[in-house]
PAVEX-706852 format. One record per residue: residue number from 0; chain; x, y, z of N, C-alpha, C, CB in turn. Coordinates in Angstrom, 1 decimal, always signed. Atoms other than C-alpha are relative to their C-alpha. Glycine has a CB too. Example, Ala and Ser with C-alpha at 12.3 -4.5 7.8 and 13.67 -1.06 7.14 Angstrom:
% residues 2
KEMI	0	A	+0.9	-1.2	+0.0	+12.3	-4.5	+7.8	+0.9	+1.2	+0.0	-1.0	+0.0	+1.2;
KEMI	1	A	-0.9	-1.1	+0.0	+13.7	-1.1	+7.1	-0.8	+1.1	+0.8	+0.4	+0.5	-1.4;
% end
This chain:
% residues 165
KEMI	0	A	+0.1	+1.0	-1.1	-33.7	+21.5	-14.3	+1.3	-0.5	+0.4	-0.9	-1.1	-0.5;
KEMI	1	A	-1.3	+0.5	-0.5	-30.9	+20.4	-12.1	-0.1	-1.5	+0.3	+0.4	+0.7	+1.3;
KEMI	2	A	+0.0	+1.4	-0.2	-29.9	+16.8	-11.9	+1.1	-0.3	+1.1	+0.4	-0.8	-1.3;
KEMI	3	A	-1.0	+0.5	-1.0	-28.2	+15.2	-8.9	+0.6	-1.3	-0.4	-0.6	+0.0	+1.4;
KEMI	4	A	-0.7	+1.3	+0.3	-25.6	+12.6	-9.6	+0.5	-0.6	+1.3	+1.1	+0.2	-1.1;
KEMI	5	A	-0.5	+0.6	-1.2	-24.8	+10.1	-6.9	+1.5	+0.0	+0.0	-0.5	-1.5	+0.1;
KEMI	6	A	-1.5	+0.0	-0.2	-21.3	+10.2	-5.5	+0.4	-1.5	-0.1	+0.4	+0.6	+1.4;
KEMI	7	A	-0.3	+1.4	+0.3	-20.2	+6.9	-7.1	+1.5	-0.2	+0.3	-0.3	-0.4	-1.5;
KEMI	8	A	-1.3	+0.4	-0.3	-17.1	+5.3	-5.7	+0.6	-0.8	-1.1	+0.1	-0.8	+1.3;
KEMI	9	A	-0.7	+0.8	+1.0	-14.5	+3.8	-8.0	-0.2	-1.5	+0.3	+1.5	+0.4	-0.1;
KEMI	10	A	+0.2	+1.5	-0.3	-15.2	+0.0	-8.3	+1.3	-0.6	+0.6	-0.3	-0.7	-1.2;
KEMI	11	A	-1.2	+0.6	-0.6	-11.5	-0.7	-7.5	+0.1	+0.4	+1.5	+1.2	+0.5	-0.8;
KEMI	12	A	+0.0	-0.5	-1.4	-11.9	+1.4	-4.3	-0.8	-1.0	+0.9	-0.5	+1.4	+0.1;
KEMI	13	A	+0.9	+0.8	-0.8	-14.8	-0.7	-3.1	+0.6	-1.4	+0.2	-1.4	-0.1	-0.7;
KEMI	14	A	-0.6	+1.4	+0.0	-13.1	-4.0	-3.9	+1.3	+0.0	+1.0	+0.4	-0.4	-1.4;
KEMI	15	A	-1.2	-0.1	-0.8	-9.8	-2.9	-2.3	-0.3	+0.2	+1.5	+1.0	+1.0	-0.5;
KEMI	16	A	+0.4	-0.3	-1.4	-11.5	-1.5	+0.8	-0.5	-1.3	+0.7	-1.2	+1.0	+0.0;
KEMI	17	A	+0.5	+1.2	-0.6	-13.3	-4.8	+1.4	+1.1	-1.0	+0.3	-1.0	-0.7	-0.9;
KEMI	18	A	-1.1	+0.9	-0.3	-10.1	-6.8	+1.1	+0.9	+0.5	+1.2	+0.9	+0.0	-1.3;
KEMI	19	A	-0.9	-0.5	-1.0	-8.0	-4.5	+3.3	-0.6	+0.1	+1.4	+0.5	+1.4	-0.4;
KEMI	20	A	+0.7	-0.1	-1.3	-10.6	-4.1	+6.0	-0.5	-1.3	+0.6	-1.1	+1.0	-0.1;
KEMI	21	A	+0.6	+1.2	-0.4	-12.0	-7.6	+6.1	+0.8	-1.2	+0.1	-1.2	-0.3	-0.9;
KEMI	22	A	-0.8	+1.2	+0.0	-9.2	-10.0	+5.5	+0.9	-0.1	+1.2	+0.8	-0.1	-1.3;
KEMI	23	A	-0.9	+0.1	-1.2	-7.4	-11.4	+8.6	+1.5	+0.3	-0.3	-0.1	-1.4	+0.5;
KEMI	24	A	-1.4	-0.3	+0.3	-4.0	-11.1	+6.8	+0.2	+1.5	+0.0	+0.4	-0.6	-1.3;
KEMI	25	A	-0.2	-1.5	+0.1	-4.5	-7.4	+6.3	-0.1	+0.6	+1.4	-1.1	+0.6	-0.9;
KEMI	26	A	+0.0	-0.5	-1.4	-5.5	-6.8	+9.9	+1.3	-0.4	+0.8	-1.2	-0.6	+0.8;
KEMI	27	A	-1.3	+0.4	-0.7	-2.4	-8.8	+11.1	+1.1	+0.8	-0.6	+0.2	-1.5	-0.3;
KEMI	28	A	-1.1	-0.8	+0.6	-0.1	-7.0	+8.6	+0.0	+1.4	+0.5	-0.1	-0.1	-1.5;
KEMI	29	A	+0.1	-1.4	-0.4	-1.3	-3.6	+9.8	+0.3	+0.2	+1.5	-1.4	+0.5	-0.2;
KEMI	30	A	-0.2	-0.2	-1.4	-0.6	-4.3	+13.5	+1.3	+0.9	+0.3	+0.2	-1.4	+0.6;
KEMI	31	A	-1.1	-0.9	-0.3	+2.9	-2.7	+13.4	-0.1	+1.5	-0.3	+1.2	-0.5	-0.7;
KEMI	32	A	+0.2	-1.4	+0.4	+1.6	+0.5	+11.9	-0.4	+0.9	+1.2	-1.0	+0.1	-1.1;
KEMI	33	A	+0.4	-1.0	-1.1	+1.4	+3.6	+14.2	-1.2	+0.7	-0.5	+1.2	+1.0	+0.2;
KEMI	34	A	+1.2	-0.8	+0.3	-1.6	+5.9	+14.4	+0.4	+1.1	-1.0	-0.5	+0.6	+1.3;
KEMI	35	A	-0.4	-1.1	+0.9	+0.5	+8.4	+12.4	+0.2	-0.5	-1.5	+1.3	+0.6	+0.5;
KEMI	36	A	-0.3	+0.5	+1.3	+1.0	+6.1	+9.4	-1.2	+0.2	-0.9	+0.3	-1.6	+0.1;
KEMI	37	A	+1.1	-0.3	+1.0	-1.0	+7.0	+6.3	+0.5	-0.2	-1.4	-0.6	+1.4	+0.1;
KEMI	38	A	-0.3	+0.2	+1.4	-0.9	+6.0	+2.6	-1.1	+0.6	-0.8	+0.2	-1.6	-0.3;
KEMI	39	A	+0.9	-0.6	+1.0	-2.4	+8.0	-0.2	-0.2	-1.0	-1.1	+0.5	+1.3	-0.5;
KEMI	40	A	+0.3	+1.0	+1.0	-4.2	+5.7	-2.6	-0.8	+0.7	-1.2	-0.9	-1.2	+0.5;
KEMI	41	A	+0.7	-0.6	+1.2	-5.3	+6.7	-6.2	-0.1	-1.1	-1.0	+0.9	+1.2	-0.6;
KEMI	42	A	+0.2	+1.0	+1.1	-6.6	+4.8	-9.2	+0.2	+0.8	-1.3	-1.4	-0.6	+0.1;
KEMI	43	A	-0.2	-0.7	+1.2	-5.5	+5.8	-12.7	-1.3	+0.4	-0.6	+0.8	-0.9	-1.0;
KEMI	44	A	+1.2	-0.5	+0.7	-8.0	+8.0	-14.5	-1.1	+0.4	+0.9	-0.6	-1.0	-0.9;
KEMI	45	A	+1.0	-0.4	-0.9	-9.9	+8.8	-11.3	+0.6	+1.1	+0.9	-0.4	-1.2	+1.0;
KEMI	46	A	-0.5	-1.1	-0.8	-9.5	+12.2	-9.5	-0.1	-0.2	+1.5	-0.7	+1.2	-0.4;
KEMI	47	A	+0.2	+0.2	-1.4	-10.6	+10.8	-6.2	+1.3	-0.5	+0.7	-1.1	-1.0	+0.3;
KEMI	48	A	-1.1	+0.4	-0.8	-8.0	+10.3	-3.4	-0.5	-0.7	+1.2	+1.0	+1.2	+0.4;
KEMI	49	A	+0.5	+0.8	-1.1	-8.3	+7.8	-0.7	+1.2	-0.1	+1.0	-0.5	-1.4	-0.4;
KEMI	50	A	-1.0	+0.2	-1.0	-6.4	+7.2	+2.6	-0.1	-1.4	+0.6	-0.2	+1.1	+1.1;
KEMI	51	A	-0.2	+1.3	-0.7	-5.2	+3.9	+4.0	+0.7	+0.4	+1.3	+0.8	-1.1	-0.8;
KEMI	52	A	-0.6	-0.2	-1.4	-4.6	+4.1	+7.8	-0.6	-1.0	+0.9	-0.3	+1.5	+0.4;
KEMI	53	A	+0.5	+0.9	-1.1	-5.1	+2.2	+11.0	-0.7	+0.9	+1.0	+1.1	-0.8	+0.6;
KEMI	54	A	+0.8	-0.7	-1.0	-7.8	+3.4	+13.4	-0.6	-1.0	+0.9	-1.0	+1.0	-0.6;
KEMI	55	A	+0.6	+1.0	-0.9	-8.9	+1.6	+16.5	+0.6	-1.4	-0.2	-1.4	+0.0	-0.2;
KEMI	56	A	-0.7	+1.3	+0.2	-6.4	-1.2	+15.7	-0.4	-0.7	-1.3	-0.3	-0.8	+1.2;
KEMI	57	A	+0.5	+0.7	+1.3	-8.1	-1.9	+12.3	+0.4	+0.8	-1.2	-1.5	-0.2	+0.1;
KEMI	58	A	-0.4	-0.7	+1.3	-6.9	-1.0	+8.8	-1.3	+0.5	-0.6	+0.7	-0.9	-1.0;
KEMI	59	A	+1.1	-0.6	+0.6	-9.2	+1.4	+7.0	+0.4	+0.6	-1.3	-0.7	+1.0	+0.9;
KEMI	60	A	-0.2	-0.7	+1.3	-9.5	+2.7	+3.4	-1.2	+0.9	-0.1	+0.2	-1.0	-1.2;
KEMI	61	A	+1.1	-1.0	+0.0	-11.5	+5.9	+3.4	+0.2	+1.0	-1.1	-0.1	+0.6	+1.3;
KEMI	62	A	-0.1	-1.1	+0.9	-12.3	+8.6	+0.9	+0.7	+1.2	+0.7	-1.4	+0.4	-0.6;
KEMI	63	A	-0.6	-1.2	-0.5	-10.2	+11.7	+1.3	+1.5	-0.1	+0.0	-0.4	+0.3	+1.4;
KEMI	64	A	-1.5	-0.1	+0.1	-6.6	+12.9	+1.2	+0.6	+0.0	+1.4	+0.3	+1.3	-0.8;
KEMI	65	A	-0.7	+0.0	-1.3	-4.3	+12.1	+4.1	+0.8	+1.3	+0.2	+1.0	-1.2	+0.1;
KEMI	66	A	-0.7	-1.3	-0.3	-2.7	+15.2	+5.8	+1.5	-0.2	-0.3	-0.2	+0.4	+1.4;
KEMI	67	A	-1.4	+0.2	+0.2	+0.8	+13.7	+5.7	+0.3	-1.4	-0.4	+0.8	+0.4	+1.3;
KEMI	68	A	-0.2	+1.4	+0.4	+1.1	+10.6	+3.6	+1.4	-0.5	+0.0	-0.6	-0.2	-1.4;
KEMI	69	A	-1.4	+0.6	+0.1	+4.1	+8.3	+3.9	+0.3	-0.4	-1.4	+0.1	-1.2	+1.0;
KEMI	70	A	-0.1	+0.5	+1.3	+3.5	+6.9	+0.5	-1.2	+0.4	-0.8	+0.2	-1.6	-0.1;
KEMI	71	A	+1.1	+0.0	+0.9	+1.4	+7.4	-2.6	+0.0	-1.2	-0.8	+0.0	+1.3	-0.8;
KEMI	72	A	+0.0	+1.2	+0.9	+0.3	+4.3	-4.4	-1.1	+0.3	-1.0	-0.3	-1.3	+0.8;
KEMI	73	A	+0.9	+0.0	+1.1	-1.4	+4.5	-7.8	-0.2	-1.4	-0.5	+0.4	+1.0	-1.1;
KEMI	74	A	+0.3	+1.4	+0.2	-3.1	+1.2	-8.3	-1.0	-0.2	-1.1	-0.5	-0.7	+1.4;
KEMI	75	A	+0.9	+0.2	+1.1	-4.6	+0.1	-11.6	-1.0	-1.1	+0.5	+0.7	-0.5	-1.2;
KEMI	76	A	+1.0	+1.0	-0.4	-7.9	-2.0	-11.3	+0.5	-1.4	-0.2	-1.2	+0.3	-0.8;
KEMI	77	A	-0.5	+1.4	+0.2	-6.1	-5.1	-12.7	+0.9	-0.4	+1.2	+0.7	-0.1	-1.3;
KEMI	78	A	-0.9	+0.4	-1.2	-3.6	-4.9	-9.8	-0.9	-0.2	+1.2	+1.0	+1.2	+0.3;
KEMI	79	A	+0.9	+0.3	-1.1	-6.5	-4.6	-7.3	-0.6	-1.4	-0.1	-1.2	+1.1	+0.0;
KEMI	80	A	+0.5	+1.3	+0.2	-8.0	-7.7	-8.8	+1.1	-1.1	+0.4	-0.4	-0.2	-1.5;
KEMI	81	A	-1.1	+1.0	-0.4	-4.6	-9.5	-8.4	+0.1	-0.1	+1.5	+1.4	+0.4	-0.7;
KEMI	82	A	-0.1	+0.0	-1.4	-4.3	-8.4	-4.8	-1.2	-0.7	+0.7	+0.1	+1.5	+0.5;
KEMI	83	A	+1.2	+0.6	-0.6	-7.9	-9.3	-4.0	-0.2	-1.5	-0.3	-1.2	+0.8	-0.4;
KEMI	84	A	+0.1	+1.4	+0.3	-7.4	-12.7	-5.6	+0.9	-0.9	+0.8	+0.4	-0.2	-1.4;
KEMI	85	A	-0.9	+0.8	-0.9	-4.9	-13.8	-2.9	-0.9	-0.9	+0.8	+0.9	+0.9	+0.9;
KEMI	86	A	+0.9	+0.9	-0.7	-6.5	-16.9	-1.5	+0.5	-0.4	+1.4	-0.2	-1.2	-0.8;
KEMI	87	A	-0.5	+0.4	-1.3	-4.2	-17.8	+1.4	+0.0	+1.2	+0.9	+1.4	-0.6	-0.2;
KEMI	88	A	-0.1	-1.0	-1.0	-4.2	-15.9	+4.6	+1.5	+0.1	+0.4	-0.9	-0.2	+1.2;
KEMI	89	A	-1.5	-0.1	-0.2	-0.4	-15.3	+4.3	+0.5	+1.4	-0.2	+0.7	-1.0	-0.9;
KEMI	90	A	-0.5	-1.3	+0.1	+1.2	-12.0	+5.0	+1.2	+0.0	-1.0	+0.5	+0.5	+1.4;
KEMI	91	A	-1.1	+0.1	+1.0	+4.2	-13.2	+3.0	-0.5	+0.0	-1.4	+0.8	-1.4	+0.3;
KEMI	92	A	+0.6	+0.0	+1.4	+2.1	-14.0	-0.1	-0.5	+1.4	-0.3	-1.1	-1.0	-0.1;
KEMI	93	A	+0.5	-1.4	+0.2	+0.4	-10.6	+0.3	+1.1	+1.0	-0.3	-0.9	+0.5	+1.2;
KEMI	94	A	-1.1	-0.9	+0.1	+3.7	-8.8	+0.7	+0.7	-0.2	-1.4	+1.0	-0.1	+1.1;
KEMI	95	A	-0.7	+0.3	+1.3	+5.4	-10.5	-2.3	-0.9	+0.4	-1.2	+0.3	-1.5	+0.0;
KEMI	96	A	+0.9	-0.4	+1.1	+2.3	-10.0	-4.5	+0.1	+1.5	-0.2	-1.4	-0.5	+0.3;
KEMI	97	A	+0.0	-1.5	+0.0	+2.3	-6.3	-3.6	+1.3	+0.5	-0.6	-0.2	+0.6	+1.4;
KEMI	98	A	-1.3	-0.4	+0.5	+6.0	-5.9	-4.3	+0.2	-0.4	-1.5	+1.1	-0.6	+0.8;
KEMI	99	A	-0.1	+0.4	+1.4	+5.8	-7.9	-7.6	-0.7	+1.1	-0.9	-0.6	-1.4	-0.2;
KEMI	100	A	+0.7	-1.0	+0.7	+3.2	-5.4	-8.7	+0.7	+1.4	-0.1	-1.4	+0.2	+0.6;
KEMI	101	A	-0.7	-1.2	+0.1	+5.4	-2.5	-7.9	+1.1	-0.1	-1.0	+0.7	+0.4	+1.4;
KEMI	102	A	-1.1	+0.2	+1.0	+8.2	-4.0	-10.1	-0.6	-0.5	-1.3	+1.0	-1.0	+0.6;
KEMI	103	A	+0.7	+0.5	+1.3	+5.7	-5.2	-12.8	+0.3	+0.9	-1.2	-1.5	+0.0	+0.2;
KEMI	104	A	-0.3	-0.7	+1.3	+6.5	-4.2	-16.4	-1.3	+0.4	-0.7	+0.9	-0.8	-0.9;
KEMI	105	A	+1.3	-0.3	+0.6	+2.9	-4.4	-17.6	-0.7	+1.1	+0.6	-0.9	-1.3	+0.0;
KEMI	106	A	+0.6	-1.2	-0.5	+1.4	-1.0	-17.2	-1.4	-0.2	+0.5	-0.1	+1.1	-1.1;
KEMI	107	A	+1.4	+0.3	-0.5	-2.1	-2.5	-16.6	+0.0	-0.6	+1.4	-0.7	-0.9	-1.0;
KEMI	108	A	-0.1	+0.6	-1.3	-0.8	-4.2	-13.5	+1.0	+0.8	+0.9	+0.6	-1.4	-0.2;
KEMI	109	A	-1.0	-0.7	-0.8	+2.0	-1.9	-12.3	-0.5	+1.0	+1.0	+1.0	+0.7	-1.0;
KEMI	110	A	+0.4	-1.0	-1.1	+1.5	-0.1	-9.0	+1.1	+1.0	+0.0	-0.1	-0.7	+1.4;
KEMI	111	A	-0.9	-1.1	-0.1	+3.2	+3.3	-9.1	+0.1	+0.4	+1.5	-0.4	+1.2	-0.9;
KEMI	112	A	-0.2	-0.4	-1.4	+4.7	+4.1	-5.7	+1.0	+1.2	+0.1	+0.6	-1.2	+0.8;
KEMI	113	A	-0.8	-1.1	-0.3	+6.1	+7.3	-4.4	+0.2	+0.1	+1.6	-0.6	+1.4	-0.5;
KEMI	114	A	-0.3	-0.1	-1.4	+7.8	+7.6	-1.0	+0.2	+1.4	+0.4	+1.3	-0.8	+0.4;
KEMI	115	A	+0.0	-1.5	-0.4	+7.3	+10.9	+0.9	+0.8	+0.3	+1.3	-1.4	+0.4	+0.2;
KEMI	116	A	-0.8	-0.2	-1.2	+9.4	+10.4	+4.1	+1.2	-0.9	-0.1	-0.9	-0.3	+1.2;
KEMI	117	A	-1.2	+0.8	-0.1	+12.8	+9.1	+4.9	-0.1	-1.3	+0.8	+1.1	+0.8	+0.5;
KEMI	118	A	+0.0	+1.3	-0.7	+13.7	+5.7	+6.4	-0.4	+0.1	+1.5	+1.3	-0.7	-0.2;
KEMI	119	A	+0.2	-0.1	-1.4	+13.6	+6.9	+10.0	-1.5	+0.2	+0.3	+0.8	+1.2	+0.6;
KEMI	120	A	+1.4	-0.2	-0.2	+10.0	+8.2	+9.8	-0.8	-1.3	-0.4	-0.5	+1.2	-0.8;
KEMI	121	A	+0.6	+1.3	+0.4	+9.0	+5.0	+7.9	+0.1	-1.1	+1.1	+0.5	-0.4	-1.4;
KEMI	122	A	-0.3	+1.0	-1.0	+10.6	+2.9	+10.6	-0.9	+0.3	+1.2	+1.5	+0.1	+0.5;
KEMI	123	A	+0.8	-0.3	-1.1	+8.8	+4.8	+13.4	-1.5	-0.1	-0.2	+0.3	+1.4	+0.5;
KEMI	124	A	+1.4	+0.2	+0.3	+5.5	+4.5	+11.6	-0.4	-1.5	-0.2	-0.3	+0.8	-1.3;
KEMI	125	A	+0.3	+1.5	+0.0	+5.9	+0.7	+11.5	+0.1	-0.8	-1.2	-1.3	-0.2	+0.6;
KEMI	126	A	-0.1	+0.8	+1.3	+6.5	-0.2	+7.9	+1.0	-1.1	+0.0	+0.3	+1.0	-1.1;
KEMI	127	A	-1.0	+1.1	+0.0	+9.6	-2.2	+8.6	-0.5	-1.2	+0.9	+1.4	+0.5	+0.6;
KEMI	128	A	+0.6	+1.1	-0.7	+7.6	-4.2	+11.1	-0.9	-0.9	-0.9	-0.9	+0.6	+1.1;
KEMI	129	A	+0.8	+0.8	+1.0	+5.3	-5.2	+8.2	+1.0	-0.9	-0.8	-0.8	+0.9	-0.9;
KEMI	130	A	-1.0	+0.8	+0.7	+8.4	-6.4	+6.3	+0.4	-1.2	+0.8	+1.2	+0.8	-0.4;
KEMI	131	A	-0.4	+1.1	-0.9	+9.4	-8.5	+9.3	-1.1	-1.0	+0.0	+0.3	+0.5	+1.4;
KEMI	132	A	+1.1	+1.0	+0.0	+5.9	-10.1	+9.4	+0.0	-0.8	-1.3	-1.3	+0.8	+0.2;
KEMI	133	A	+0.0	+0.8	+1.2	+6.4	-11.1	+5.8	+1.0	-1.1	+0.0	+0.2	+1.0	-1.2;
KEMI	134	A	-1.0	+1.0	-0.1	+9.4	-13.1	+6.8	+0.9	-0.3	-1.2	-0.7	-1.3	+0.4;
KEMI	135	A	-1.0	+0.4	+1.0	+11.8	-15.0	+4.6	-0.5	+0.2	-1.5	+0.3	-1.5	+0.2;
KEMI	136	A	+0.4	-0.3	+1.4	+9.7	-14.9	+1.4	+0.1	+1.4	-0.5	-1.5	-0.5	-0.2;
KEMI	137	A	-0.1	-1.5	+0.3	+9.5	-11.1	+1.5	+1.5	+0.4	-0.1	-0.7	+0.8	+1.1;
KEMI	138	A	-1.4	-0.4	+0.0	+13.2	-10.8	+2.3	+0.7	-0.6	-1.2	+0.7	-0.5	+1.3;
KEMI	139	A	-0.6	+0.6	+1.3	+14.1	-13.2	-0.6	-0.4	+0.8	-1.2	-0.5	-1.5	-0.1;
KEMI	140	A	+0.5	-0.8	+1.1	+12.0	-11.2	-3.0	+0.8	+1.4	+0.0	-1.5	+0.3	+0.1;
KEMI	141	A	-0.8	-1.3	-0.1	+13.7	-7.9	-1.8	+1.5	-0.3	-0.4	-0.1	+0.6	+1.4;
KEMI	142	A	-1.4	+0.3	+0.4	+17.1	-9.6	-2.1	+0.2	-0.1	-1.5	+0.5	-1.2	+0.8;
KEMI	143	A	-0.1	+0.2	+1.5	+16.4	-10.5	-5.7	+0.0	+1.3	-0.7	-1.2	-0.9	-0.4;
KEMI	144	A	+0.0	-1.4	+0.6	+15.9	-6.8	-6.4	+1.1	+0.9	+0.5	-1.4	+0.6	+0.3;
KEMI	145	A	-1.1	-0.8	-0.4	+19.1	-5.7	-4.7	-0.2	+0.6	+1.4	+0.3	+1.0	-0.9;
KEMI	146	A	+0.2	-0.5	-1.4	+17.7	-5.1	-1.2	+0.1	-1.1	+1.0	-1.5	+0.6	+0.1;
KEMI	147	A	-0.3	+1.1	-0.9	+19.3	-7.9	+0.7	+0.1	+0.2	+1.4	+1.2	-0.7	-0.5;
KEMI	148	A	-0.1	-0.3	-1.4	+19.7	-6.2	+4.0	-0.8	+1.3	+0.3	+1.5	+0.2	+0.4;
KEMI	149	A	+0.8	-1.1	-0.4	+17.7	-3.7	+6.0	+0.7	+1.3	-0.3	-0.3	-0.1	+1.5;
KEMI	150	A	-0.8	-1.2	+0.3	+20.5	-1.2	+5.5	-0.1	+0.5	-1.4	+1.5	-0.2	+0.3;
KEMI	151	A	+0.1	-0.3	+1.5	+20.2	-1.4	+1.7	-1.5	+0.5	-0.2	+0.2	-1.3	-0.8;
KEMI	152	A	+1.4	-0.5	+0.2	+16.4	-1.0	+2.0	-0.1	+1.4	+0.5	-1.0	-0.9	+0.8;
KEMI	153	A	+0.0	-1.4	-0.6	+16.8	+2.1	+4.2	+0.7	+1.0	-1.0	+0.6	+0.0	+1.4;
KEMI	154	A	-0.7	-0.9	+1.0	+19.4	+3.6	+1.8	-0.8	+0.3	-1.2	+1.4	-0.6	-0.3;
KEMI	155	A	+0.7	-0.2	+1.3	+17.4	+3.0	-1.3	-1.3	+0.8	+0.2	-0.4	-1.4	-0.6;
KEMI	156	A	+1.2	-0.8	-0.3	+14.2	+4.4	+0.3	+0.4	+1.4	+0.2	-0.7	-0.6	+1.3;
KEMI	157	A	-0.4	-1.4	-0.2	+16.1	+7.5	+1.4	+0.3	+0.7	-1.4	+1.3	+0.0	+0.8;
KEMI	158	A	-0.3	-0.6	+1.4	+17.2	+8.0	-2.3	-1.3	+0.3	-0.7	+0.9	-0.9	-0.8;
KEMI	159	A	+1.2	-0.1	+0.8	+13.6	+7.7	-3.5	-1.0	+1.0	+0.5	-0.7	-1.3	-0.1;
KEMI	160	A	+1.0	-1.0	-0.6	+11.9	+10.3	-1.2	-0.3	+1.2	-0.9	+0.6	+0.4	+1.4;
KEMI	161	A	+0.4	-1.2	+0.7	+10.0	+13.0	-2.9	-1.4	+0.5	+0.7	-0.2	-0.2	-1.5;
KEMI	162	A	+1.2	-0.5	-0.7	+7.2	+15.3	-1.6	-1.2	-0.4	-0.7	+0.1	+1.5	+0.1;
KEMI	163	A	+1.2	+0.3	+0.6	+3.6	+14.5	-2.2	-0.4	+1.1	-1.0	-1.1	-0.2	+1.0;
KEMI	164	A	+0.4	-1.0	+1.0	+2.0	+16.2	-5.2	-1.2	+0.7	+0.5	-0.4	-0.7	-1.3;
% end
């Protein structure tokens, strides 16, 4: 006898999808992104791959692998909980929280990030526009990590580029 198992989505995917697609700060933060921008999202211990992109002016998190991801983010469920726990509709708070999780030492919270394109493509895809929307709090956080100027951010990003797996 054959059994059919439902295609169950990772709980962190469902939670992150609702946050990214429904929160006003996420829609506002995504405005600078081009139609070509795409982020590969994964969750530790899950083989599924998801794509974050903007379609029709709205951010979307969908099942499936992006054709040409700009970044890959591996996000533990505890980090999803931290992100989704942001109460204020503040792009700055969202941006700083996300970056804190990238620099986090606790493996249960740490977002692993891989950059797949150089600074020029990331600029044309709109990611630097998101940094600008984060304003002074985001720039202060970046400066505390040695990225005090856009030139330093571009240089460091260029050093970290590696092809998607």
